[in-house]
N, C-alpha and C positions, 0 to 999 in steps of 0.2 A: 805332260802339258806344262808349259812355262807360263807363269802368271804372277801378278803382284800378290803379296801375302795379304791374308785377311786375319781378323782377330782370332778366328777359330784355329789358325795355323800356329799360333804363338807357342803352344806347348811342344809341338813337334820341332819347331825351329829351335827351341831351347836345347833339345837333345843334341842338335848339331853344334850349337855354340859351346856346349860343354867341352868339346874337343879343344877349344881355345881358352878355356877357363874364364869365360865371360858370360854375360846374360843378355837377354833380349832388352833392347833399349826402347823406351817409350818417350820419344821426343818428336818434335815436328820436322826434324831434319835427318832422321835415320829411316831408311826404307829397306824393304826386303823383297827379293824376287825368289820364287820357289819353283821347283820342278815337282809335279805331282804325278805319281804312277800308282795305279790301283788303289786310289784313295789314301795314299801315304806320301808324305814329303820325302823325296829321295835326294834333293839337292837344295841348297840355300845360298844366296848371295846377299850380304848386308853391305849397304853403301850409305854414305852421307852426302847430302847436297847442301852447300852453304853458298848462297848467291850464285855466282857463275862457275863455281868449282865443285867437283865431286871427288870422292875417294872411295875406293873399294876397301872395306874394312876386313871382311871375311868372305871366303867362298869355300864351300865344302860339299862334296858329293859322296853319298853312301858308297862304301867300299865295293859292294856288289853291283853298283850301277856305273862304275867308272868305265871310261873308254867308249862311251855312247854319245859323246858330244853334248852332254848335259851342261858342263861348265861353259862351253862355247855358247850354247843357247841362253844360259843365264846372263852372260856378259852382253850378248846381243840385245836382249830385252832391257837390260839396265841402260845400255847406250841409247836405245830408242827412247826410254823414259827421260834420260838426261837431255836428249835433244828437245823433247817437248817442254822441259823445264828451262830451256835456254842456257844450259850448262856449256861452258867453253872448253873445259878440259877435265880429264879424269886422271887421278894419280893412284898409285898403289905402292906398297913395299913388299918385297919378296926376298926370302933367304937366298943368298947367292948359290947355295947348294941345291935348291929346289929346281932342278933343270926341267922337270916336266911342266911345272907352272910357268917358268920363264918362257919355254917354248910356246905354251898356250898364249901368253900375253903378247909375245912377238907376232904370233899368227893373227892376233886381234888388233895389230898395228900400234901396240904400246912400244915406246922406245925408252931405253935407259937414259936418264937425265942426271943422275947423281948416285953416289954411294954413301951409306952411313956406316962408318967403321964400327965394328964390334957391336952392332945393334942387337944381334942374336948371340950374345955371349962372345965367343971367339970368332963368329961368322959375321960377315958384312950383310947389310940389307941393300938391295938394289932398288932405287926409287925409279919407277917407270911412269910415263905419262902418255896420254893419247888426247889429241885435239878432237873435239866433237863438232864444233861449228865451222 
């Protein structure tokens, strides 16, 4: 089940964010979508919304639950929420070598708009964008 995160989910969300060496944010502009399966969080998407713009900060699906369209469903739920918030565009950055993620984002109608040279050490970041409105 895909849903907006609740306070009770924060501890489980933190275990996913540990993969990125970051922690749960407690701000008015950071939001989380989660995928729950058998009372456990198996996927999380963190995104920010500032005025008419949104950015996907992190998306992670448990290794044992990959290839089950969870990331797709998380992004779809996030896009729906952004539409309700009158967001005009969503951006994200992805490592140029993360071909699986790039394929997912292209499937979700994100387009490459720029590159950030050496953003990931010796690898470039691809900046992708999707219009919402």
